Structures are given as structure tokens and as C-alpha cells.
LODREN-947968 format. One line per field, with one value per residue: residue number from 0; chain; x, y, z of N, C-alpha, C in turn; residue in three letters. Coordinates in Angstrom, 1 decimal. Each point is the difference from the previous one (the first is absolute). Layout:
% LODREN-947968
torro: c(NUM|...)
lumza: c(A|...)
n_X: c(X|...)
n_Y: c(Y|...)
n_Z: c(Z|...)
ca_X: c(X|...)
ca_Y: c(Y|...)
ca_Z: c(Z|...)
c_X: c(X|...)
c_Y: c(Y|...)
c_Z: c(Z|...)
voza: c(ALA|...)
This chain:
% LODREN-947968
torro: c(0|1|2|3|4|5|6|7|8|9|10|11|12|13|14|15|16|17|18|19|20|21|22|23|24|25|26|27|28|29|30|31|32|33|34|35|36|37|38|39|40|41|42|43|44|45|46|47|48|49|50|51|52|53|54|55|56|57|58|59|60|61|62|63|64|65|66|67|68|69|70|71|72|73|74|75|76|77|78|79|80|81|82|83|84|85|86|87|88|89|90|91|92|93|94|95|96|97|98|99|100|101|102|103|104|105|106|107|108|109|110|111|112|113|114|115|116|117|118|119|120|121|122|123|124|125|126|127|128|129|130|131|132|133|134|135|136|137|138|139|140|141|142|143|144|145|146|147|148|149|150|151|152|153|154|155|156|157|158|159|160|161|162|163|164|165|166|167|168|169|170|171|172|173|174|175|176|177|178|179|180|181|182|183|184|185|186|187|188|189|190|191|192|193|194|195|196|197|198|199|200|201|202|203|204|205|206|207)
lumza: c(A|A|A|A|A|A|A|A|A|A|A|A|A|A|A|A|A|A|A|A|A|A|A|A|A|A|A|A|A|A|A|A|A|A|A|A|A|A|A|A|A|A|A|A|A|A|A|A|A|A|A|A|A|A|A|A|A|A|A|A|A|A|A|A|A|A|A|A|A|A|A|A|A|A|A|A|A|A|A|A|A|A|A|A|A|A|A|A|A|A|A|A|A|A|A|A|A|A|A|A|A|A|A|A|A|A|A|A|A|A|A|A|A|A|A|A|A|A|A|A|A|A|A|A|A|A|A|A|A|A|A|A|A|A|A|A|A|A|A|A|A|A|A|A|A|A|A|A|A|A|A|A|A|A|A|A|A|A|A|A|A|A|A|A|A|A|A|A|A|A|A|A|A|A|A|A|A|A|A|A|A|A|A|A|A|A|A|A|A|A|A|A|A|A|A|A|A|A|A|A|A|A|A|A|A|A|A|A)
n_X: c(-10.3|-0.3|-0.9|0.8|-0.2|0.6|-0.1|-1.0|0.3|0.5|-0.9|-1.1|0.0|-0.8|-0.1|-0.3|-0.8|-0.1|-1.4|0.2|0.5|0.9|-0.6|-0.8|0.9|0.8|-1.1|0.5|1.0|-0.2|-1.3|1.1|1.2|-0.6|-0.4|1.2|0.5|-0.9|0.1|1.3|-0.2|-0.7|0.6|0.7|-0.8|-0.2|1.6|0.1|-0.6|0.7|-1.0|0.3|0.7|-1.1|-0.2|0.9|-0.1|-1.0|0.7|0.8|-1.0|-0.8|1.0|0.0|-1.8|0.0|1.2|-0.3|-1.2|1.1|0.4|-1.5|-0.2|0.7|-0.4|-1.1|0.0|0.9|-1.4|-1.2|0.7|0.0|-1.2|0.2|0.4|-0.8|-0.9|0.5|0.6|-1.3|0.1|-0.1|1.3|-0.9|-0.3|0.9|-0.4|0.3|1.6|0.0|-1.0|0.6|1.1|-1.2|-0.5|0.6|-0.2|-0.7|0.0|1.1|-0.3|-0.7|0.5|0.6|-0.9|-0.2|1.0|-0.1|-1.4|0.5|0.9|-0.6|-0.5|0.7|0.5|-1.0|0.5|1.1|-0.1|0.8|0.1|0.7|-0.9|0.0|1.1|0.0|-0.6|0.8|-0.9|0.6|-1.3|-0.1|1.0|0.3|-1.5|0.1|0.6|-0.8|-1.2|0.8|0.3|-1.7|-0.4|1.0|-0.3|-1.2|0.8|0.9|-1.5|-0.8|0.9|-0.2|-1.2|0.0|0.7|-0.8|-1.5|0.7|0.9|-1.1|-0.6|-0.3|-0.9|1.1|-1.1|-0.4|1.2|0.7|-1.1|0.1|1.2|-0.3|-1.3|0.7|1.0|0.0|-1.3|0.7|1.1|-0.9|-0.8|0.9|1.0|-1.3|0.4|1.2|-0.1|-1.1|0.3|0.7|-0.8|-1.0|1.1|0.1|-1.0|0.3|1.2|-0.6)
n_Y: c(-8.4|1.5|-0.8|-0.3|-1.1|0.1|-1.6|0.6|1.1|-0.9|-0.8|1.4|0.7|-1.3|1.3|-0.3|-0.3|1.0|-0.1|0.0|0.9|0.4|0.9|-0.8|-0.7|1.1|0.2|-1.0|-0.2|1.3|-0.4|-1.0|0.7|1.1|-1.5|-0.6|1.3|-0.3|-1.2|0.4|1.4|-0.6|-1.0|1.5|0.3|-1.2|0.2|-0.1|0.8|1.1|0.9|0.8|-0.7|-0.6|1.3|-0.1|-0.8|0.7|1.3|-1.2|-0.8|1.1|0.9|-0.9|-0.3|1.1|-0.5|-0.8|0.8|0.6|-1.1|-0.1|0.8|0.3|-1.1|0.4|1.4|-0.5|-0.7|0.7|0.9|-1.4|0.2|1.7|-0.3|-1.4|1.0|1.1|-1.1|-0.3|1.2|0.4|-1.0|-0.3|0.9|1.2|0.1|-1.4|0.9|1.2|-0.6|-0.7|0.6|0.3|-1.2|-0.8|1.2|0.3|-1.2|0.1|1.7|-0.4|-0.6|1.1|0.4|-1.3|-0.2|1.1|0.1|-1.0|0.2|0.8|-1.1|-1.1|1.3|0.2|-2.1|0.0|1.1|-0.1|-1.2|1.1|0.6|-0.8|-0.5|0.8|0.6|-1.2|-1.0|0.3|-0.7|1.3|0.1|-1.0|-0.2|1.2|-0.6|-1.3|1.2|0.8|-1.3|-0.4|1.0|-0.8|-1.4|0.9|0.9|-0.6|-0.5|0.8|0.1|-1.3|0.4|1.0|-0.7|-1.1|1.1|0.5|-1.6|-0.5|0.9|0.7|0.3|1.3|1.4|-0.3|-0.4|1.2|0.8|-0.5|0.1|1.2|-0.6|-1.1|1.4|1.6|0.1|-0.3|1.1|1.3|-0.8|-0.7|1.3|0.6|-0.9|0.1|1.4|0.0|-0.7|1.2|1.0|-0.7|-0.2|1.6|0.1|-1.0|0.6|0.7)
n_Z: c(-9.1|0.3|-0.5|-0.2|0.0|1.2|0.2|-0.2|1.0|1.2|-0.5|0.0|1.4|0.2|-1.5|-1.8|1.1|-0.2|0.2|1.4|0.4|0.0|-0.8|-0.9|0.1|-0.1|-1.3|-0.1|-0.2|-1.0|-1.1|0.5|-0.2|-0.6|-0.5|-0.1|-0.7|-0.9|-0.1|-0.3|-0.4|-1.0|0.4|0.0|-0.9|0.3|-0.4|1.5|-0.4|-0.3|0.3|0.4|0.7|0.2|-0.1|0.8|0.8|0.0|0.5|0.2|0.1|0.0|0.9|0.7|0.5|-0.2|0.3|0.9|-0.5|0.2|1.2|0.2|-0.5|0.7|0.6|-0.3|0.5|1.2|-0.4|0.3|0.8|-0.3|-0.7|0.5|1.2|0.3|0.1|0.8|0.3|-0.1|0.5|-1.7|-0.7|-1.1|-0.1|-0.5|-1.0|-0.2|-0.5|-0.6|-1.1|-0.5|-0.1|-0.4|0.1|0.1|-0.2|-1.0|-1.3|0.0|-0.4|-1.0|-0.6|0.0|-0.7|-0.3|-1.0|-1.0|-0.9|0.0|-0.3|-0.6|-0.1|-0.4|-0.5|-0.3|-0.3|0.2|-0.4|1.0|-0.5|0.5|-0.4|-1.3|0.0|1.0|-1.1|-0.3|0.7|0.7|0.3|-0.4|0.8|0.2|0.0|1.2|0.6|0.1|0.6|0.8|0.2|-0.1|0.3|0.6|-0.5|0.2|0.9|0.3|-0.1|0.8|0.9|0.4|0.6|0.5|0.5|-0.3|0.2|1.3|0.0|-0.2|0.9|-1.1|0.7|0.2|0.1|-1.1|-0.7|0.0|-0.1|-0.5|-0.3|0.2|-0.8|-1.4|0.2|0.3|-1.1|-0.9|-0.1|-0.3|-0.6|-0.9|0.5|-0.3|-0.9|-0.5|0.3|-0.5|-0.9|0.3|0.1|-0.7|-0.6|0.9|-0.7|-1.1|0.3|1.4)
ca_X: c(0.7|-0.9|-0.9|0.5|0.3|1.3|0.6|-0.2|0.8|1.3|0.1|0.0|1.7|1.6|-0.1|0.6|-0.9|0.4|-0.2|0.4|1.1|1.2|-0.5|-1.3|0.2|0.1|-1.1|-0.8|1.0|-0.1|-1.0|-0.3|0.7|-1.3|-1.2|0.5|-0.2|-1.3|-0.6|0.4|-0.4|-1.1|0.0|0.4|-1.0|0.1|0.7|0.0|1.1|-0.8|-0.9|1.0|0.7|-0.9|-0.6|1.1|0.2|-1.5|0.0|1.5|-0.9|-0.4|1.5|0.7|-0.9|0.4|1.3|-0.4|-1.0|0.6|1.0|-0.9|0.1|1.9|0.1|-0.5|0.7|0.9|-0.1|-0.2|1.0|1.2|-0.5|0.4|1.5|-0.1|-0.6|1.2|1.1|-0.5|0.0|1.1|1.4|0.3|0.2|0.4|-1.3|-0.4|0.7|-0.1|-0.9|0.2|0.7|-0.6|-1.2|1.2|0.8|-1.5|0.1|0.7|-0.4|-1.2|0.8|0.8|-1.0|0.0|1.2|-0.2|-1.0|0.6|1.0|-0.7|-1.2|1.4|0.3|-1.7|-0.2|1.1|0.1|-0.9|-0.7|0.9|-1.0|-0.9|0.7|0.1|-1.7|-0.3|0.2|1.6|-0.3|-0.3|1.2|0.5|-0.3|0.2|1.6|-0.6|-0.1|1.2|1.0|0.0|-0.2|1.3|0.2|-0.5|0.3|0.7|-0.3|-0.9|1.4|0.8|-1.1|0.4|1.7|0.1|-0.5|0.8|1.0|-0.5|-0.3|0.8|-0.5|0.9|-0.4|-1.3|0.6|0.3|-0.8|-0.4|1.1|0.1|-0.6|0.1|0.9|-0.4|-1.1|-0.3|0.9|-0.6|-1.0|0.4|0.1|-1.0|-0.5|1.2|0.1|-1.3|0.4|0.7|-1.4|-0.5|1.2|0.6|-0.8|-0.5|1.2|0.7)
ca_Y: c(-0.4|0.0|-1.0|-1.3|-0.1|-0.1|-0.6|0.4|0.9|-0.1|-0.7|0.6|1.0|-1.0|-1.4|0.6|1.1|1.4|0.3|1.0|0.5|0.6|0.9|-0.4|-0.6|1.5|0.5|-1.2|-0.3|1.2|-0.5|-0.8|0.5|0.5|-0.6|-0.8|0.9|0.3|-0.9|0.5|1.0|0.0|-0.4|-0.1|0.8|0.2|0.3|1.1|1.4|1.6|0.4|0.4|-1.4|-0.6|0.6|0.2|-1.7|-0.2|0.7|-0.5|-1.4|0.9|0.2|-1.3|-0.5|0.8|-0.4|-1.3|0.2|0.7|-0.9|-0.7|0.6|-0.1|-1.2|0.3|0.8|-0.3|-0.8|1.1|1.1|-0.9|-0.6|0.5|-0.8|-1.3|0.4|0.7|-0.7|-0.7|0.8|-0.1|0.9|-0.5|1.0|1.1|0.7|-0.7|-0.6|1.1|-0.3|-1.1|0.7|1.1|-0.4|-0.8|0.8|0.0|-1.3|0.1|0.4|-0.4|-1.1|0.3|0.6|-0.7|0.0|0.7|-0.2|-1.2|0.8|0.8|-0.6|-0.2|1.1|0.1|-0.7|-0.5|1.3|0.2|-1.2|-0.2|0.4|-1.0|-1.4|0.2|-0.7|-1.3|-1.2|-0.8|-1.3|-0.2|1.9|-1.2|0.0|1.1|-0.3|-1.0|1.0|1.0|-0.2|0.1|1.8|0.4|-0.4|0.2|0.9|-0.5|-0.8|1.2|0.8|-0.9|0.2|1.5|-0.6|-0.5|0.8|1.2|-0.3|0.1|1.2|1.0|1.5|-0.4|0.5|-1.3|-1.0|0.5|-0.5|-1.6|-0.5|0.9|-0.5|-1.2|-0.3|0.9|-0.3|-1.6|-0.1|0.2|-0.8|-1.4|0.6|0.3|-1.4|-0.8|0.4|-0.5|-1.4|-0.3|0.4|-1.2|-1.5|0.2|-0.5|-1.4|-0.6|1.2)
ca_Z: c(0.7|1.7|0.4|-0.2|1.3|0.3|-1.0|-1.3|-0.5|0.1|-1.4|-1.1|0.2|-0.3|-1.2|-1.3|0.0|-0.4|1.5|0.8|0.0|1.2|0.8|0.9|1.1|0.5|0.7|0.6|1.2|0.5|0.5|0.8|1.1|0.6|0.6|1.2|1.0|0.4|0.7|1.4|0.2|0.3|1.7|1.3|0.1|1.4|0.8|0.8|-0.3|0.4|-1.1|-0.9|-0.7|-0.6|-1.3|-0.9|-0.2|-0.9|-0.8|-0.5|-0.3|-1.0|-1.6|-0.5|-1.2|-1.2|0.0|-0.4|-0.6|-0.7|-0.3|-0.6|-1.2|-1.0|-0.2|-1.5|-1.1|-0.4|-1.2|-1.0|-0.1|-0.6|-1.3|-1.0|-0.2|-0.8|-1.4|-0.8|0.0|-1.4|-1.6|-0.8|0.4|-1.2|0.1|0.7|0.5|0.5|1.5|0.8|0.5|1.4|1.3|0.4|0.6|0.9|0.7|0.8|0.8|1.0|1.3|0.9|1.0|0.9|1.4|1.1|1.4|0.9|0.7|0.9|0.9|0.4|0.9|1.2|0.8|1.0|1.0|0.5|0.2|1.5|0.2|1.8|1.0|-0.1|0.5|1.2|0.1|-0.4|0.6|0.2|-0.4|-1.8|-0.7|-1.0|-1.3|-0.5|-0.4|-1.1|-1.1|-0.1|-1.2|-1.2|-0.7|-0.3|-1.2|-0.9|0.0|-0.5|-1.2|-1.1|-0.9|-1.3|-1.6|0.2|-1.0|-1.0|-0.8|-0.4|-1.2|-1.7|-0.1|-0.3|0.8|1.4|1.0|0.5|0.3|1.2|1.0|-0.1|0.5|1.8|0.8|0.3|0.8|0.9|0.7|0.5|0.6|0.7|0.3|0.4|1.3|0.8|0.1|1.0|1.2|1.0|0.2|1.0|1.0|-0.2|0.6|1.1|0.9|0.0|0.1|1.1)
c_X: c(-0.5|-0.6|0.8|0.2|1.3|0.7|-0.1|1.0|1.3|0.4|0.4|1.7|1.0|-0.3|0.4|-1.3|0.3|-0.3|-0.7|1.9|0.7|-1.1|-1.1|0.6|0.5|-1.4|-1.0|1.0|-0.4|-1.3|-0.3|0.6|-0.9|-0.8|0.5|-0.1|-1.2|-0.7|0.7|-0.7|-1.7|-0.1|0.1|-0.9|-1.2|0.6|-0.1|1.0|-0.9|-1.1|1.3|0.6|-1.0|-0.5|1.6|0.1|-1.1|0.4|1.4|-0.9|-0.2|0.6|0.3|-0.6|0.3|1.1|-0.4|-0.6|1.2|1.1|-0.5|-0.3|1.3|0.0|-0.8|0.8|1.6|0.2|-0.5|0.6|1.3|-0.5|0.4|1.9|0.1|-0.4|1.6|0.8|-0.5|0.1|0.8|0.6|1.1|0.6|0.1|-1.8|-0.9|0.6|-0.6|-1.6|-0.1|0.8|-0.8|-1.0|0.9|0.4|-1.4|-0.6|0.8|-0.4|-1.6|0.3|0.5|-1.4|-0.6|1.0|0.5|-1.1|0.1|1.0|-0.8|-1.0|0.9|-0.1|-0.9|0.1|1.0|-0.1|-0.9|-0.1|0.8|-1.1|-1.1|0.4|-0.4|-2.0|-0.2|0.1|1.2|-0.3|0.1|0.8|0.9|-0.4|0.4|1.6|0.4|-0.4|0.9|1.0|-0.7|0.1|1.5|0.4|-0.7|0.4|1.7|-0.2|0.0|1.4|0.5|-0.6|0.8|1.3|-0.1|-0.6|0.8|1.0|-0.3|-0.5|1.1|0.1|1.0|-0.7|-0.8|0.9|0.7|-1.4|-0.3|1.3|0.0|-1.2|0.3|1.3|-0.4|-1.2|-0.1|1.1|-0.7|-1.1|0.6|0.6|-0.6|-1.4|0.6|-0.2|-1.4|0.2|0.9|-0.6|-0.4|0.9|0.0|-1.6|-0.6|2.0|0.4|1.8)
c_Y: c(-0.5|-0.9|-1.1|-1.1|-0.3|-1.0|0.1|1.0|-0.4|-1.4|0.7|0.1|-0.9|-0.7|1.5|1.6|1.3|0.5|-0.8|0.0|0.2|1.2|-0.2|-1.2|0.7|0.3|-1.1|0.3|1.5|0.0|-1.1|0.7|0.9|-0.3|-0.7|1.5|0.7|-1.0|0.0|1.1|-0.3|-1.3|0.6|1.5|-0.1|-0.2|1.3|1.3|1.1|0.1|0.4|-1.0|-0.4|0.6|0.2|-1.5|-0.4|1.1|-0.4|-1.4|0.8|0.0|-1.2|-0.9|0.8|-0.1|-1.5|-0.1|0.5|-1.0|-1.4|0.8|-0.2|-1.5|-0.1|1.0|-0.4|-0.9|1.2|0.9|-0.6|0.0|1.2|-0.2|-0.7|0.4|0.5|-1.0|-0.7|1.0|-0.2|1.1|0.5|1.9|1.0|0.6|-1.6|-0.4|1.3|0.1|-1.4|0.6|1.2|-1.1|-0.1|0.8|0.4|-0.7|-0.6|0.8|-0.5|-1.6|0.1|0.7|-1.2|-0.3|1.6|0.2|-0.8|0.9|1.3|-0.2|-0.5|0.9|0.3|-0.1|0.6|1.4|0.3|-1.4|-0.8|0.2|-1.1|-1.1|0.2|-0.6|-1.0|-0.7|-1.2|-1.3|-0.3|1.0|-1.2|0.8|1.6|-0.2|-0.2|1.1|0.5|-1.1|-0.2|1.2|0.2|-0.8|0.5|1.2|-0.3|-0.6|1.1|0.7|-0.5|0.5|1.1|-0.1|0.0|0.8|1.2|-0.2|0.6|1.3|1.1|1.6|-0.6|0.0|-1.2|-1.4|0.5|-0.4|-1.3|-0.6|0.5|-0.6|-1.4|0.0|0.3|-0.5|-1.7|-0.5|0.2|-0.2|-1.3|0.3|-0.1|-1.4|-0.5|0.4|-0.3|-1.3|-0.6|0.3|-1.3|-0.8|0.2|-0.3|-1.2|-0.7|0.9|-0.2)
c_Z: c(1.4|-0.1|-0.6|1.8|0.3|-0.8|-1.7|-0.8|0.2|-1.0|-1.1|-0.4|-0.6|-0.9|-0.7|-0.2|-0.1|1.3|0.7|0.1|1.6|0.3|0.9|1.0|1.2|0.9|1.0|1.6|1.2|1.1|1.1|1.0|1.0|0.3|1.3|1.7|0.3|1.1|1.8|0.4|0.4|1.0|0.8|0.3|1.7|1.3|1.0|-0.8|0.2|-1.2|-1.2|-0.9|-0.9|-1.3|-0.8|-1.0|-1.2|-1.6|-0.9|-0.5|-1.0|-1.6|-0.3|-0.9|-1.3|-0.4|-1.1|-1.6|-1.3|-0.9|-0.7|-1.4|-0.7|-0.5|-1.6|-0.5|-0.5|-1.8|-0.9|-0.2|-0.9|-1.3|-0.9|-0.4|-1.2|-1.4|-0.9|0.0|-1.6|-1.3|-0.6|0.4|-1.6|-0.9|1.2|1.0|1.1|1.7|0.9|1.0|1.4|0.9|0.5|0.7|0.6|1.2|1.6|1.0|1.5|1.2|0.5|0.6|1.6|1.3|1.0|1.4|0.8|1.3|1.5|1.0|0.8|0.8|1.5|0.9|0.8|0.9|1.0|0.8|1.5|0.5|1.1|1.0|0.3|0.6|1.7|0.3|-0.5|1.1|-0.1|-1.0|-1.7|-0.4|-1.0|-1.6|-0.7|-0.9|-1.5|-1.4|-0.3|-1.0|-1.2|-0.5|-0.1|-1.2|-1.1|-0.7|-1.1|-1.4|-1.1|-0.4|-1.4|-1.3|-0.3|-0.8|-1.4|-1.0|0.0|-0.6|-1.3|-0.3|-0.7|0.4|0.9|1.2|1.0|0.4|1.6|1.2|0.1|0.8|1.5|0.7|0.7|0.9|1.3|1.0|0.9|1.5|1.6|0.9|0.9|1.5|0.7|0.5|1.3|1.3|0.5|-0.2|1.4|1.3|0.2|0.8|1.2|0.9|0.5|0.5|0.8|0.1)
voza: c(UNK|UNK|UNK|UNK|UNK|UNK|UNK|UNK|UNK|UNK|UNK|UNK|UNK|UNK|UNK|UNK|UNK|UNK|UNK|UNK|UNK|UNK|UNK|UNK|UNK|UNK|UNK|UNK|UNK|UNK|UNK|UNK|UNK|UNK|UNK|UNK|UNK|UNK|UNK|UNK|UNK|UNK|UNK|UNK|UNK|UNK|UNK|UNK|UNK|UNK|UNK|UNK|UNK|UNK|UNK|UNK|UNK|UNK|UNK|UNK|UNK|UNK|UNK|UNK|UNK|UNK|UNK|UNK|UNK|UNK|UNK|UNK|UNK|UNK|UNK|UNK|UNK|UNK|UNK|UNK|UNK|UNK|UNK|UNK|UNK|UNK|UNK|UNK|UNK|UNK|UNK|UNK|UNK|UNK|UNK|UNK|UNK|UNK|UNK|UNK|UNK|UNK|UNK|UNK|UNK|UNK|UNK|UNK|UNK|UNK|UNK|UNK|UNK|UNK|UNK|UNK|UNK|UNK|UNK|UNK|UNK|UNK|UNK|UNK|UNK|UNK|UNK|UNK|UNK|UNK|UNK|UNK|UNK|UNK|UNK|UNK|UNK|UNK|UNK|UNK|UNK|UNK|UNK|UNK|UNK|UNK|UNK|UNK|UNK|UNK|UNK|UNK|UNK|UNK|UNK|UNK|UNK|UNK|UNK|UNK|UNK|UNK|UNK|UNK|UNK|UNK|UNK|UNK|UNK|UNK|UNK|UNK|UNK|UNK|UNK|UNK|UNK|UNK|UNK|UNK|UNK|UNK|UNK|UNK|UNK|UNK|UNK|UNK|UNK|UNK|UNK|UNK|UNK|UNK|UNK|UNK|UNK|UNK|UNK|UNK|UNK|UNK|UNK|UNK|UNK|UNK|UNK|UNK)
């Protein structure tokens, strides 16, 4: 999926093909978000700042490059890690034994399919933590791209929460179900609030 051209990805998403799906779209959105932020950071490397600030910016660029790669991998992982669940849906269910085997496979498949959205949330959390120290180092002429990136990351975390809701709603293990719902409710709300606060900082620079 990650090797598709943008237009190919969009057209395939807007079709009856089983993949890509919403999780892959969330990965693309997060990747574009951190990409826009990285562009602004890289463009600002030659801005006048202290040696300490410059080293901090370079370290953040390095960290965000790693996050970008994780988001890119999530685009493909959304399909590959959905495969066990897809196979479980197709298992026979004519006898009690078959039903039990199918239920067990579905439970495991749901957990595997939930890994990409959980990883996406955790990676966005890393990006947003301490990000308020990055904003003053960005050149004003390109700070709007940071705001664009933040909004795309915000969209990606809300999209990922829906995958956790739908998977968690089918899981029988109550502890795992609650874990997914807590992430979808509490962590997403926290990350969304952080993204909003950072976006407000960007907007204040643009519209004092």
C-alpha cells in the first residue's frame, strides 16, 4: 500500500477493494502530518538560534524522521495485521468445535488488528510531548505548515480511536476491551487537547 501513488491510494480506498481501509488512511494522514512539521523544522535549521536550541532542533528532526517511518509502515501493517481477523471471519461454524475455534481465532485476530492504531497513538504522543519547545524555533514564514501538521495528527488519532472502538466492542476479554476503550476515550482526548493547545500557539504567531 505504501508504494502506491497518491492518486492510486485514494482511488483504491474509494472502491470495494478490502484494502486499504480506514487504518491505512490514518497512517497516511499521520505521515503527512509529521511530514509537514519536518519540512518546517528542516527549513528552519539555518534560523539564528543558540547552539543548544540548534542541537535540540536537530535531535527532534531525527526523532520525527523515525516517527514518519513508523507511520509509513502502519499503512501496510493495517492490511497485513488485519489478515488473521479476515481469515477468522471465514472459518467454518457448523459445529461447537468449529465455533470455539473460530471465536478463539477472532479474539486473537482482533488483538493483532489493534496493534497499528495503538502504535499510531503512542507515536503521536511522542511527537506532541515537549513540542511547545519546537514552535519558537520555526521560521514565521513557514509556521503555518506546523499548524497543518498538527491538525493532521489530530485527525489521525481520532481515526485510530474508531478502530479501537470497533475491535474492542467485539473482544470477549473484558480487560483488553477496557484497555482499548480507555485508550480510545482518555488517551485520544488527552492527545487531542495537546494538539489543540499547540495549534493555538501556532495561530497566535500567525494572528497575534
